[in-house]
All heavy atoms as an XYZ file, in Angstrom:
1010
protein
N     136.900    107.673     29.843
C     136.934    106.252     29.527
C     138.320    105.671     29.833
O     138.409    104.573     30.315
C     136.576    106.050     28.067
C     136.346    104.628     27.688
S     134.926    104.007     28.573
C     134.713    102.491     27.808
N     139.397    106.467     29.490
C     140.735    105.994     29.772
C     141.009    105.853     31.262
O     141.690    104.929     31.686
C     141.784    106.950     29.162
C     141.879    106.860     27.670
C     143.016    107.731     27.183
C     143.164    107.586     25.684
N     144.299    108.367     25.205
N     140.404    106.723     32.056
C     140.575    106.636     33.527
C     139.957    105.367     34.056
O     140.499    104.731     34.946
C     140.007    107.855     34.189
N     138.801    104.983     33.522
C     138.139    103.742     33.982
C     138.975    102.539     33.635
O     139.143    101.621     34.436
C     136.705    103.646     33.418
C     135.857    104.777     33.963
C     136.128    102.298     33.722
C     134.480    104.838     33.320
N     139.497    102.503     32.423
C     140.310    101.321     32.036
C     141.606    101.293     32.783
O     142.105    100.218     33.146
C     140.581    101.358     30.541
O     141.295    102.482     30.186
N     142.175    102.465     33.148
C     143.395    102.466     33.948
C     143.086    101.953     35.361
O     143.894    101.208     35.928
C     143.959    103.879     34.042
C     144.691    104.347     32.815
C     145.260    105.709     33.016
C     145.946    106.228     31.742
N     146.486    107.579     31.933
N     141.924    102.324     35.917
C     141.531    101.859     37.246
C     141.283    100.356     37.238
O     141.683     99.670     38.200
C     140.280    102.561     37.728
C     140.559    104.004     38.129
O     141.710    104.397     38.329
N     139.529    104.804     38.163
N     140.697     99.843     36.204
C     140.467     98.408     36.103
C     141.806     97.677     36.006
O     142.022     96.657     36.665
C     139.545     98.086     34.916
C     138.136     98.596     35.194
C     139.505     96.592     34.644
C     137.187     98.500     34.039
N     142.709     98.192     35.170
C     144.035     97.573     35.015
C     144.797     97.612     36.315
O     145.424     96.621     36.724
C     144.774     98.270     33.871
C     146.175     97.753     33.598
C     146.054     96.303     33.083
C     146.869     98.573     32.555
N     144.761     98.772     36.985
C     145.473     98.894     38.253
C     144.881     97.997     39.319
O     145.594     97.296     40.027
C     145.391    100.365     38.757
C     146.096    100.672     40.076
C     147.607    100.430     39.922
C     145.820    102.083     40.463
N     143.524     97.912     39.400
C     142.895     97.029     40.366
C     143.190     95.545     40.126
O     143.462     94.796     41.055
N     143.145     95.130     38.878
C     143.441     93.729     38.570
C     144.914     93.414     38.833
O     145.253     92.328     39.280
C     143.016     93.368     37.155
O     143.718     94.172     36.222
N     145.793     94.352     38.555
C     147.197     94.138     38.823
C     147.465     94.023     40.313
O     148.238     93.172     40.753
C     148.062     95.295     38.255
O     147.916     95.385     36.875
N     146.825     94.870     41.088
C     146.962     94.791     42.538
C     146.434     93.483     43.092
O     147.045     92.879     43.958
C     146.234     95.992     43.179
C     146.347     96.146     44.676
C     147.796     96.321     45.094
C     145.496     97.307     45.155
N     145.284     93.058     42.602
C     144.695     91.802     43.066
C     145.622     90.609     42.712
O     145.826     89.703     43.543
C     143.318     91.594     42.426
N     146.202     90.622     41.563
C     147.102     89.569     41.163
C     148.374     89.595     41.979
O     148.840     88.520     42.420
C     147.483     89.725     39.641
C     148.368     88.661     39.068
C     147.714     87.285     39.144
C     148.737     89.002     37.650
N     148.867     90.761     42.289
C     150.093     90.885     43.121
C     149.812     90.359     44.524
O     150.638     89.693     45.141
C     150.574     92.306     43.152
N     148.673     90.717     45.079
C     148.328     90.281     46.453
C     148.125     88.784     46.547
O     148.581     88.138     47.518
C     147.101     91.022     46.974
C     147.306     92.476     47.308
C     145.971     93.089     47.677
C     148.326     92.667     48.413
N     147.474     88.195     45.564
C     147.254     86.743     45.612
C     148.540     85.936     45.381
O     148.663     84.876     45.904
C     146.168     86.305     44.606
O     146.584     86.742     43.314
C     144.836     86.888     44.966
N     149.445     86.512     44.652
C     150.716     85.823     44.422
C     151.613     85.875     45.653
O     152.529     85.069     45.795
C     151.452     86.377     43.198
O     151.815     87.702     43.438
N     151.387     86.812     46.558
C     152.184     86.932     47.753
C     151.809     85.930     48.828
O     152.563     85.656     49.734
C     152.119     88.323     48.354
S     152.830     89.633     47.331
N     150.606     85.379     48.717
C     150.110     84.445     49.735
C     150.663     83.056     49.379
O     150.243     82.470     48.413
C     148.584     84.467     49.811
C     148.096     85.850     50.175
C     148.095     83.426     50.792
C     146.604     86.020     50.078
N     151.547     82.593     50.215
C     152.142     81.268     49.998
C     152.158     80.561     51.334
O     153.191     80.454     51.984
C     153.542     81.394     49.400
C     154.111     80.019     49.016
O     153.321     79.128     48.774
O     155.350     79.905     48.977
N     151.016     80.126     51.794
C     150.893     79.470     53.087
C     151.076     77.976     52.881
O     150.492     77.356     52.015
C     149.559     79.781     53.712
N     151.900     77.412     53.758
C     152.103     75.969     53.732
C     151.487     75.402     55.025
O     151.607     75.997     56.097
C     153.603     75.676     53.687
C     153.890     74.239     53.464
O     152.960     73.445     53.112
O     155.070     73.812     53.622
N     150.879     74.264     54.936
C     150.227     73.693     56.108
C     151.257     73.332     57.191
O     150.943     73.347     58.373
C     149.398     72.414     55.696
C     148.470     71.971     56.852
C     150.316     71.258     55.290
C     147.390     72.906     57.109
N     152.511     73.112     56.791
C     153.535     72.838     57.767
C     153.871     74.071     58.656
O     154.379     73.929     59.724
C     154.800     72.325     57.056
N     153.571     75.249     58.113
C     153.819     76.485     58.858
C     152.706     76.805     59.820
O     152.806     77.767     60.617
C     153.979     77.672     57.894
C     155.214     77.480     57.028
O     156.134     76.773     57.448
O     155.233     78.060     55.904
N     151.602     76.093     59.827
C     150.469     76.413     60.672
C     150.801     76.072     62.126
O     151.532     75.153     62.444
C     149.224     75.622     60.225
N     150.247     76.859     63.026
C     150.435     76.657     64.450
C     149.597     75.476     64.918
O     148.388     75.453     64.668
C     150.085     77.954     65.205
C     150.349     77.955     66.697
C     151.809     77.824     66.973
C     149.778     79.212     67.307
N     150.201     74.536     65.609
C     149.494     73.394     66.128
C     148.741     73.794     67.404
O     149.205     74.656     68.165
C     150.490     72.293     66.432
C     149.797     70.932     66.621
O     148.640     70.812     66.212
O     150.404     70.049     67.215
N     147.596     73.209     67.636
C     146.731     73.601     68.754
C     147.497     73.420     70.082
O     147.360     74.243     71.003
C     145.455     72.760     68.777
C     144.576     73.139     69.942
C     143.805     74.305     69.875
C     144.481     72.338     71.070
C     142.983     74.652     70.931
C     143.647     72.656     72.115
C     142.916     73.819     72.052
O     142.120     74.191     73.092
N     148.308     72.419     70.243
C     149.016     72.182     71.493
C     150.049     73.263     71.810
O     150.473     73.437     72.922
C     149.650     70.796     71.511
C     150.800     70.615     70.574
C     151.364     69.196     70.703
C     152.622     68.946     69.944
N     152.772     69.131     68.623
N     150.408     74.033     70.793
C     151.364     75.096     70.953
C     150.740     76.500     71.195
O     151.414     77.515     71.211
C     152.282     75.225     69.729
C     153.093     73.963     69.511
O     153.442     73.303     70.530
O     153.379     73.626     68.353
N     149.399     76.497     71.342
C     148.728     77.806     71.424
C     148.750     78.415     72.833
O     148.775     79.605     72.970
C     147.285     77.691     70.980
O     146.630     76.706     71.703
C     147.184     77.391     69.494
N     148.766     77.644     73.869
C     148.801     78.153     75.238
C     150.128     77.802     75.844
O     150.316     76.761     76.446
C     147.641     77.543     76.053
C     146.293     78.008     75.673
C     145.523     77.336     74.729
C     145.746     79.138     76.228
C     144.260     77.798     74.356
C     144.477     79.596     75.885
C     143.720     78.925     74.966
O     142.499     79.334     74.595
N     151.114     78.723     75.665
C     152.446     78.426     76.116
C     152.945     79.319     77.236
O     153.737     78.898     78.045
C     153.456     78.567     74.959
O     153.288     79.824     74.339
C     153.183     77.454     73.908
N     152.484     80.571     77.307
C     152.925     81.484     78.370
C     151.825     82.488     78.662
O     150.796     82.521     78.008
C     154.244     82.162     78.005
C     154.169     82.930     76.706
O     153.134     83.490     76.384
N     155.282     82.934     75.958
N     152.096     83.368     79.639
C     151.069     84.301     80.083
C     150.766     85.339     79.011
O     149.668     85.872     78.918
C     151.455     84.957     81.391
O     152.658     85.684     81.211
N     151.748     85.687     78.183
C     151.502     86.677     77.110
C     150.497     86.131     76.101
O     149.642     86.859     75.612
C     152.823     87.064     76.465
C     152.672     88.170     75.429
C     152.142     89.474     76.031
O     152.433     89.792     77.181
O     151.352     90.163     75.312
N     150.659     84.863     75.773
C     149.714     84.212     74.863
C     148.338     84.136     75.487
O     147.307     84.345     74.822
C     150.261     82.808     74.451
C     149.219     82.071     73.628
C     151.540     82.910     73.716
N     148.279     83.867     76.785
C     147.009     83.822     77.483
C     146.334     85.185     77.440
O     145.142     85.295     77.214
C     147.231     83.391     78.933
N     147.111     86.262     77.608
C     146.566     87.627     77.510
C     146.033     87.911     76.115
O     145.015     88.556     75.934
C     147.631     88.652     77.876
C     147.907     88.685     79.367
O     147.076     88.299     80.157
N     149.084     89.124     79.716
N     146.705     87.367     75.095
C     146.254     87.547     73.748
C     144.902     86.833     73.516
O     144.041     87.336     72.811
C     147.256     86.992     72.722
O     148.455     87.749     72.827
N     144.743     85.663     74.112
C     143.438     84.976     74.007
C     142.348     85.770     74.675
O     141.240     85.846     74.143
C     143.564     83.572     74.633
C     144.251     82.556     73.775
N     143.606     81.942     72.722
C     145.520     82.096     73.785
C     144.460     81.119     72.144
N     145.653     81.217     72.730
N     142.678     86.351     75.821
C     141.658     87.155     76.518
C     141.276     88.369     75.706
O     140.107     88.713     75.561
C     142.164     87.579     77.918
C     142.268     86.362     78.806
C     141.267     88.611     78.545
C     142.937     86.559     80.117
N     142.277     89.014     75.089
C     141.990     90.217     74.245
C     141.144     89.760     73.023
O     140.263     90.515     72.606
C     143.282     90.862     73.814
C     143.895     91.715     74.908
C     145.015     92.609     74.355
N     146.134     91.848     73.824
C     147.146     91.420     74.532
N     147.200     91.628     75.834
N     148.156     90.745     73.971
N     141.403     88.608     72.518
C     140.584     88.109     71.388
C     139.115     87.882     71.793
O     138.215     88.207     71.050
N     138.916     87.350     72.990
C     137.540     87.136     73.474
C     136.877     88.498     73.692
O     135.722     88.672     73.352
C     137.553     86.310     74.775
C     137.987     84.880     74.433
C     136.176     86.296     75.425
C     138.275     84.013     75.632
N     137.591     89.449     74.248
C     137.021     90.824     74.400
C     136.637     91.423     73.086
O     135.593     92.067     72.982
C     138.017     91.731     75.138
C     138.063     91.578     76.644
C     139.250     91.745     77.348
C     136.940     91.247     77.393
C     139.293     91.592     78.693
C     136.987     91.111     78.754
C     138.169     91.272     79.389
O     138.220     91.111     80.747
N     137.466     91.231     72.076
C     137.158     91.794     70.759
C     135.899     91.163     70.156
O     135.067     91.807     69.517
C     138.339     91.711     69.819
O     138.549     90.400     69.412
N     135.770     89.831     70.377
C     134.554     89.187     69.935
C     133.318     89.728     70.662
O     132.267     89.916     70.072
C     134.599     87.657     70.190
C     135.395     86.875     69.216
C     135.256     85.389     69.486
O     135.406     84.967     70.650
N     134.965     84.625     68.460
N     133.503     89.965     71.943
C     132.380     90.520     72.724
C     132.011     91.944     72.273
O     130.850     92.302     72.202
C     132.725     90.541     74.235
C     131.563     90.776     75.119
C     130.568     89.825     75.265
C     131.448     91.994     75.803
C     129.490     90.049     76.068
C     130.323     92.213     76.601
C     129.380     91.249     76.742
N     132.994     92.745     71.902
C     132.732     94.093     71.392
C     131.970     94.041     70.069
O     131.221     94.923     69.786
C     134.043     94.851     71.237
C     134.713     95.199     72.554
S     133.689     96.119     73.658
C     133.515     97.615     72.780
N     132.188     93.011     69.278
C     131.491     92.855     68.035
C     129.973     92.610     68.270
O     129.176     92.822     67.350
C     132.049     91.712     67.191
C     133.440     92.058     66.626
O     133.757     93.268     66.576
O     134.197     91.115     66.254
N     129.641     92.158     69.472
C     128.202     91.931     69.773
C     127.483     93.194     70.191
O     126.257     93.176     70.355
C     128.108     90.946     70.961
C     128.269     89.471     70.632
C     128.170     88.673     71.939
C     127.238     89.026     69.658
N     128.171     94.310     70.309
C     127.552     95.521     70.865
C     126.335     95.977     70.050
O     125.294     96.247     70.636
C     128.603     96.661     70.942
N     126.485     96.031     68.730
C     125.339     96.500     67.936
C     124.128     95.561     68.099
O     123.036     96.008     68.244
C     125.751     96.560     66.459
C     124.615     97.034     65.584
C     124.953     96.985     64.087
O     126.040     96.592     63.729
O     124.056     97.344     63.328
N     124.409     94.276     68.038
C     123.326     93.313     68.151
C     122.633     93.414     69.524
O     121.409     93.399     69.605
C     123.867     91.892     67.924
C     122.820     90.815     67.909
C     123.392     89.426     67.591
O     124.599     89.294     67.525
N     122.566     88.486     67.449
N     123.411     93.599     70.555
C     122.846     93.730     71.907
C     122.020     94.958     72.037
O     120.913     94.942     72.596
C     123.960     93.693     72.946
C     124.677     92.392     73.073
S     123.651     91.080     73.685
C     123.277     91.628     75.326
N     122.499     96.096     71.549
C     121.783     97.372     71.655
C     120.465     97.258     70.901
O     119.392     97.646     71.410
C     122.646     98.533     71.181
C     121.796     99.797     71.023
C     123.804     98.794     72.155
N     120.522     96.787     69.701
C     119.293     96.713     68.866
C     118.312     95.803     69.524
O     117.087     96.131     69.650
C     119.627     96.248     67.444
C     118.390     95.859     66.673
C     120.391     97.317     66.675
N     118.718     94.611     69.971
C     117.754     93.685     70.536
C     117.194     94.194     71.856
O     116.006     94.057     72.118
C     118.442     92.338     70.776
C     118.735     91.530     69.478
C     119.452     90.226     69.831
C     117.492     91.264     68.629
N     118.041     94.815     72.685
C     117.536     95.350     73.974
C     116.622     96.518     73.802
O     115.623     96.622     74.499
C     118.690     95.713     74.864
C     119.443     94.503     75.390
O     118.859     93.440     75.501
N     120.693     94.685     75.723
N     116.904     97.414     72.866
C     116.112     98.609     72.735
C     114.835     98.349     71.946
O     113.759     98.791     72.326
C     116.912     99.728     72.054
C     118.166    100.129     72.800
C     117.926    100.696     74.181
O     116.885    101.403     74.331
O     118.709    100.421     75.101
N     114.939     97.682     70.799
C     113.763     97.494     69.993
C     112.831     96.414     70.549
O     111.596     96.584     70.545
C     114.143     97.109     68.560
C     114.674     98.233     67.679
C     115.062     97.743     66.313
C     113.699     99.374     67.609
N     113.401     95.346     71.051
C     112.520     94.292     71.577
C     111.990     94.646     72.937
O     110.968     94.155     73.372
C     113.281     92.985     71.637
C     113.539     92.418     70.258
C     114.341     91.210     70.270
N     113.582     90.051     70.740
C     114.123     88.885     71.077
N     115.432     88.715     71.027
N     113.387     87.913     71.508
N     112.689     95.577     73.638
C     112.197     96.002     74.954
C     111.251     97.170     74.848
O     110.889     97.765     75.841
N     110.873     97.550     73.653
C     109.938     98.655     73.366
C     110.453     99.974     73.914
O     109.623    100.867     74.256
C     108.542     98.362     73.901
C     107.911     97.209     73.183
O     108.154     97.003     71.975
O     107.153     96.453     73.845
N     111.735    100.151     74.020
C     112.257    101.406     74.474
C     112.454    102.384     73.294
O     112.629    103.568     73.495
C     113.567    101.204     75.223
C     113.457    100.270     76.445
C     114.837     99.981     77.004
C     112.575    100.880     77.500
N     112.523    101.838     72.107
C     112.674    102.648     70.905
C     111.761    102.104     69.796
O     111.385    100.914     69.848
C     114.139    102.628     70.391
C     115.104    103.339     71.309
S     116.780    103.237     70.697
C     116.716    103.867     69.060
N     111.450    102.904     68.849
C     110.725    102.453     67.672
C     111.508    102.807     66.411
O     112.335    103.709     66.450
C     109.334    103.062     67.596
O     109.458    104.474     67.568
C     108.466    102.660     68.764
N     111.228    102.106     65.376
C     111.923    102.353     64.135
C     111.223    103.439     63.328
O     110.056    103.745     63.554
C     112.080    101.081     63.271
C     110.698    100.541     62.902
C     112.900    100.043     63.952
C     110.716     99.441     61.896
N     111.997    104.047     62.392
C     111.369    105.001     61.495
C     111.000    104.310     60.171
O     111.398    103.185     59.986
C     112.406    106.139     61.195
O     113.515    105.585     60.454
C     112.886    106.808     62.445
N     110.262    105.002     59.307
C     109.926    104.395     58.037
C     111.166    104.108     57.165
O     111.112    103.278     56.234
C     109.006    105.401     57.322
C     108.467    106.216     58.473
C     109.507    106.241     59.556
N     112.297    104.723     57.471
C     113.515    104.537     56.681
C     114.313    103.301     57.158
O     115.373    103.037     56.586
C     114.401    105.771     56.757
C     113.719    106.954     56.173
O     112.908    106.840     55.268
N     114.127    108.136     56.656
N     113.877    102.616     58.175
C     114.610    101.472     58.709
C     114.654    100.344     57.705
O     113.738    100.133     56.943
C     113.957    100.994     60.023
N     115.765     99.610     57.770
C     115.903     98.469     56.823
C     114.982     97.291     57.277
O     114.418     97.317     58.327
C     117.368     98.043     56.675
C     117.952     97.526     57.948
O     117.282     97.102     58.850
N     119.274     97.564     58.035
N     114.927     96.289     56.423
C     114.050     95.146     56.675
C     114.456     94.376     57.926
O     113.605     93.871     58.679
C     114.084     94.201     55.455
N     115.756     94.319     58.237
C     116.183     93.580     59.424
C     115.645     94.238     60.697
O     115.188     93.555     61.605
C     117.720     93.518     59.469
C     118.293     92.672     58.387
O     117.631     91.753     57.892
N     119.533     92.952     57.984
N     115.736     95.565     60.760
C     115.202     96.267     61.950
C     113.712     96.162     62.034
O     113.156     96.094     63.157
C     115.689     97.723     61.919
C     117.187     97.954     62.076
C     117.516     99.410     61.935
C     117.626     97.445     63.425
N     113.021     96.214     60.893
C     111.582     96.046     60.914
C     111.161     94.677     61.464
O     110.182     94.558     62.173
C     111.013     96.259     59.524
C     111.130     97.692     59.026
C     110.706     97.827     57.576
O     110.325     96.893     56.903
N     110.809     99.052     57.072
N     111.930     93.632     61.112
C     111.664     92.289     61.634
C     111.887     92.227     63.124
O     111.097     91.590     63.834
C     112.540     91.249     60.944
C     112.185     90.989     59.504
C     113.194     90.031     58.890
O     114.054     89.494     59.540
N     113.035     89.796     57.584
N     112.911     92.921     63.642
C     113.156     92.920     65.076
C     112.020     93.600     65.767
O     111.510     93.099     66.824
C     114.522     93.584     65.399
C     114.683     93.773     66.876
C     115.663     92.809     64.803
N     111.574     94.740     65.306
C     110.491     95.453     65.979
C     109.190     94.636     65.934
O     108.457     94.604     66.899
C     110.284     96.809     65.397
C     109.267     97.604     66.220
C     109.015     98.976     65.675
O     108.804     99.096     64.456
O     108.967     99.940     66.463
N     108.936     93.975     64.819
C     107.729     93.196     64.705
C     107.847     91.796     65.361
O     106.874     91.071     65.441
C     107.372     92.991     63.224
N     109.032     91.483     65.851
C     109.321     90.206     66.499
C     108.991     89.043     65.527
O     108.459     88.034     65.916
C     108.576     90.064     67.789
C     109.246     89.063     68.702
O     110.433     88.755     68.558
N     108.539     88.562     69.688
N     109.338     89.248     64.274
C     109.181     88.161     63.287
C     110.549     87.705     62.849
O     111.411     88.521     62.524
C     108.395     88.670     62.043
O     109.100     89.688     61.414
N     110.807     86.440     62.943
C     112.150     85.907     62.755
C     112.397     85.504     61.306
O     111.510     84.925     60.667
C     112.334     84.703     63.667
C     112.235     85.029     65.115
C     111.031     84.863     65.797
C     113.298     85.539     65.797
C     110.894     85.185     67.116
C     113.189     85.855     67.146
C     111.993     85.693     67.807
N     113.589     85.759     60.850
C     114.031     85.362     59.524
C     115.446     84.810     59.654
O     116.254     85.379     60.401
C     114.020     86.563     58.554
O     114.658     86.212     57.366
N     115.754     83.746     58.942
C     117.062     83.150     59.043
C     118.149     84.038     58.523
O     119.346     83.909     58.966
C     117.090     81.816     58.281
N     117.845     84.974     57.611
C     118.881     85.843     57.067
C     119.167     87.058     57.928
O     120.117     87.772     57.685
C     118.434     86.332     55.664
C     118.287     85.254     54.623
C     116.903     84.585     54.668
O     115.923     85.268     55.051
O     116.804     83.407     54.379
N     118.362     87.294     58.937
C     118.518     88.489     59.760
C     119.690     88.301     60.728
O     119.650     87.397     61.550
C     117.225     88.760     60.538
C     117.194     90.143     61.159
O     118.248     90.689     61.503
N     116.016     90.676     61.303
N     120.728     89.140     60.648
C     121.888     88.950     61.535
C     121.629     89.250     62.993
O     122.362     88.750     63.862
C     122.905     89.957     60.949
C     122.103     91.003     60.245
C     120.891     90.266     59.743
N     120.578     89.988     63.288
C     120.274     90.297     64.652
C     119.719     89.110     65.417
O     119.780     89.082     66.660
C     119.270     91.462     64.763
C     119.835     92.770     64.210
C     119.296     93.355     63.071
C     120.904     93.388     64.838
C     119.840     94.554     62.577
C     121.422     94.558     64.349
C     120.890     95.125     63.242
O     121.409     96.312     62.736
N     119.238     88.114     64.754
C     118.698     86.916     65.428
C     119.659     85.764     65.431
O     119.357     84.691     65.904
C     117.380     86.512     64.781
C     116.265     87.454     64.962
C     115.663     88.093     63.911
C     115.797     87.766     66.269
C     114.615     88.997     64.103
C     114.775     88.649     66.462
C     114.215     89.287     65.410
N     120.881     85.980     64.961
C     121.871     84.910     64.897
C     122.438     84.675     66.316
O     122.848     85.591     67.024
C     123.024     85.326     63.966
O     124.021     84.319     64.025
N     122.477     83.403     66.692
C     123.056     83.038     67.993
C     124.548     82.611     67.854
O     125.170     82.368     68.866
C     122.264     81.896     68.590
O     122.259     80.775     67.709
C     120.811     82.317     68.909
N     125.043     82.514     66.661
C     126.402     82.026     66.421
C     127.429     82.875     67.148
O     128.346     82.309     67.780
C     126.681     81.968     64.905
C     128.006     81.328     64.526
C     129.158     82.279     64.567
O     129.034     83.482     64.404
N     130.336     81.738     64.821
N     127.365     84.202     67.165
C     128.395     84.967     67.868
C     128.392     84.670     69.387
O     129.477     84.617     70.004
C     128.032     86.446     67.610
C     127.182     86.396     66.380
C     126.469     85.113     66.425
N     127.247     84.453     69.982
C     127.164     84.156     71.424
C     127.858     82.814     71.736
O     128.635     82.691     72.661
C     125.710     84.102     71.878
C     125.020     85.433     71.820
C     124.195     85.737     70.713
C     125.184     86.406     72.798
C     123.550     86.960     70.669
C     124.558     87.632     72.731
C     123.724     87.921     71.660
O     123.091     89.113     71.591
N     127.490     81.820     70.930
C     128.081     80.488     71.129
C     129.574     80.447     70.850
O     130.311     79.691     71.461
C     127.317     79.411     70.369
C     125.963     79.101     70.973
C     124.816     79.487     70.322
C     125.867     78.479     72.200
C     123.554     79.240     70.914
C     124.650     78.258     72.789
C     123.518     78.627     72.125
O     122.277     78.367     72.689
N     130.014     81.264     69.914
C     131.438     81.356     69.613
C     132.202     81.903     70.841
O     133.282     81.388     71.186
C     131.650     82.245     68.382
O     133.009     82.404     68.170
N     131.655     82.931     71.455
C     132.314     83.510     72.644
C     132.291     82.482     73.801
O     133.303     82.320     74.478
C     131.596     84.812     73.076
C     131.887     85.888     72.017
C     132.066     85.249     74.439
C     131.114     87.143     72.244
N     131.179     81.811     73.981
C     131.088     80.802     75.062
C     132.120     79.685     74.822
O     132.837     79.283     75.746
C     129.666     80.228     75.155
C     128.737     81.288     75.655
C     129.622     79.009     76.038
C     127.258     80.941     75.512
N     132.239     79.228     73.603
C     133.211     78.165     73.288
C     134.627     78.649     73.515
O     135.458     77.890     74.054
C     133.027     77.683     71.857
N     134.954     79.864     73.115
C     136.293     80.392     73.309
C     136.604     80.614     74.770
O     137.747     80.388     75.227
C     136.511     81.669     72.512
C     136.673     81.393     71.017
O     137.134     80.334     70.639
N     136.233     82.317     70.194
N     135.629     81.041     75.565
C     135.824     81.197     76.999
C     136.066     79.834     77.680
O     136.984     79.711     78.506
C     134.611     81.874     77.675
S     134.445     83.616     77.307
N     135.305     78.847     77.308
C     135.503     77.543     77.848
C     136.879     76.986     77.480
O     137.552     76.384     78.340
C     134.411     76.563     77.409
C     133.062     76.907     78.033
O     133.001     77.538     79.043
N     131.997     76.485     77.369
N     137.288     77.174     76.238
C     138.602     76.703     75.817
C     139.700     77.413     76.582
O     140.668     76.749     77.009
C     138.734     76.987     74.307
C     140.090     76.549     73.765
O     140.371     75.330     73.853
O     140.799     77.384     73.234
N     139.592     78.712     76.782
C     140.590     79.451     77.521
C     140.646     78.976     78.960
O     141.766     78.760     79.490
C     140.312     80.959     77.437
N     139.515     78.809     79.583
C     139.517     78.378     80.988
C     140.142     76.999     81.200
O     140.941     76.784     82.137
C     138.083     78.367     81.536
C     137.456     79.781     81.750
C     135.971     79.618     82.121
C     138.230     80.563     82.780
N     139.834     76.063     80.321
C     140.441     74.758     80.387
C     141.937     74.832     80.218
O     142.717     74.228     80.961
C     139.825     73.795     79.350
C     140.626     72.531     79.183
C     138.399     73.464     79.748
N     142.376     75.602     79.245
C     143.829     75.694     79.000
C     144.542     76.513     80.036
O     145.701     76.324     80.303
C     144.066     76.265     77.610
C     143.830     75.183     76.542
O     144.579     74.233     76.459
N     142.781     75.335     75.769
N     143.869     77.487     80.674
C     144.498     78.227     81.774
C     144.754     77.287     82.942
O     145.787     77.428     83.612
C     143.640     79.400     82.195
C     143.556     80.527     81.196
C     142.668     81.564     81.383
C     144.406     80.571     80.096
C     142.597     82.597     80.440
C     144.321     81.594     79.179
C     143.437     82.605     79.362
N     143.825     76.367     83.198
C     144.036     75.378     84.278
C     145.292     74.531     83.962
O     146.115     74.240     84.832
C     142.825     74.480     84.455
C     141.633     75.194     85.032
O     141.835     76.248     85.703
O     140.502     74.705     84.895
N     145.402     74.106     82.684
C     146.566     73.319     82.290
C     147.862     74.108     82.407
O     148.897     73.586     82.824
C     146.394     72.829     80.859
C     145.304     71.794     80.666
C     145.139     71.396     79.215
C     144.006     70.446     79.018
N     143.770     70.112     77.621
N     147.797     75.389     82.044
C     148.999     76.259     82.152
C     149.389     76.425     83.622
O     150.581     76.438     83.944
C     148.708     77.616     81.553
C     148.657     77.596     80.027
S     148.237     79.222     79.353
C     149.678     80.152     79.757
N     148.425     76.512     84.507
C     148.723     76.649     85.947
C     149.368     75.359     86.455
O     150.335     75.419     87.226
C     147.437     76.970     86.699
C     147.597     77.263     88.172
C     148.441     78.510     88.369
C     146.236     77.445     88.822
N     148.910     74.216     86.036
C     149.479     72.945     86.434
C     150.905     72.783     85.937
O     151.768     72.242     86.608
C     148.628     71.780     85.933
C     147.287     71.626     86.625
C     146.423     70.561     85.949
O     146.933     69.830     85.100
O     145.243     70.482     86.353
N     151.147     73.276     84.702
C     152.495     73.174     84.110
C     153.433     74.306     84.613
O     154.598     74.356     84.181
C     152.431     73.256     82.576
C     151.789     72.098     81.931
C     151.994     72.202     80.409
N     151.764     73.490     79.818
C     150.685     73.841     79.088
N     149.729     72.955     78.836
N     150.586     75.028     78.602
N     152.935     75.224     85.403
C     153.668     76.367     85.882
C     154.050     77.301     84.781
O     155.089     77.985     84.854
C     154.884     75.940     86.727
C     154.572     75.055     87.878
N     153.908     75.518     88.988
C     154.779     73.742     88.084
C     153.713     74.523     89.845
N     154.255     73.411     89.329
N     153.279     77.360     83.719
C     153.496     78.342     82.641
C     152.854     79.675     83.027
O     153.083     80.676     82.332
C     152.861     77.848     81.325
C     153.605     76.667     80.722
O     154.766     76.448     81.105
O     153.009     75.985     79.923
N     152.083     79.680     84.106
C     151.364     80.864     84.540
C     151.415     80.872     86.057
O     151.224     79.845     86.696
C     149.956     80.778     83.988
C     148.995     81.807     84.466
S     147.294     81.478     83.868
C     147.433     81.925     82.163
N     151.627     82.057     86.630
C     151.617     82.140     88.080
C     150.164     82.201     88.597
O     149.217     82.449     87.832
C     152.383     83.394     88.547
O     151.666     84.567     88.211
N     150.029     82.068     89.907
C     148.683     82.102     90.511
C     148.102     83.514     90.322
O     146.897     83.651     90.106
C     148.736     81.716     91.980
C     149.290     80.341     92.100
C     147.416     81.939     92.662
C     148.552     79.327     92.921
N     148.915     84.528     90.456
C     148.444     85.922     90.283
C     147.988     86.127     88.871
O     146.944     86.800     88.646
C     149.545     86.908     90.610
C     149.863     86.916     92.123
O     148.959     86.596     92.925
O     150.985     87.291     92.431
N     148.712     85.657     87.882
C     148.295     85.788     86.487
C     147.018     84.998     86.229
O     146.165     85.452     85.490
C     149.407     85.306     85.547
C     150.631     86.135     85.542
C     151.778     85.517     84.791
O     151.903     84.277     84.760
O     152.608     86.304     84.261
N     146.892     83.831     86.832
C     145.706     83.026     86.693
C     144.491     83.741     87.222
O     143.410     83.731     86.636
C     145.899     81.669     87.385
C     144.741     80.728     87.294
C     144.544     79.971     86.159
C     143.837     80.590     88.321
C     143.484     79.072     86.064
C     142.736     79.725     88.209
C     142.595     78.958     87.090
O     141.546     78.098     87.000
N     144.655     84.389     88.376
C     143.542     85.122     89.007
C     143.149     86.310     88.173
O     142.041     86.632     88.068
C     143.934     85.560     90.422
């Protein structure tokens, strides 16, 4: 019993310490016009888009394999996978969410527009642009 109360005390102390360290001021926030400034920042945006795309891997595999009838589920499958195999849609099912796709498309469009602006301002060379 003492170990549980020590863990609760330690956990609450840690949570309090972490929340007290966060002191963000809106004046410290990065303005949108300052986000595309050089080629290193552009590379960071590209890596961010790649990481978003990697997050889609599970959704893509499940949708391609189960909906394409290349695999079937077992009786131990969760409700989300059962819905995918039955092709019955539910708003709570993460496999049917289109938000990640549109987020990647929006970020790609934003990057392309700003890369054009960076090229015009000579913040990026033609080779880096390509």
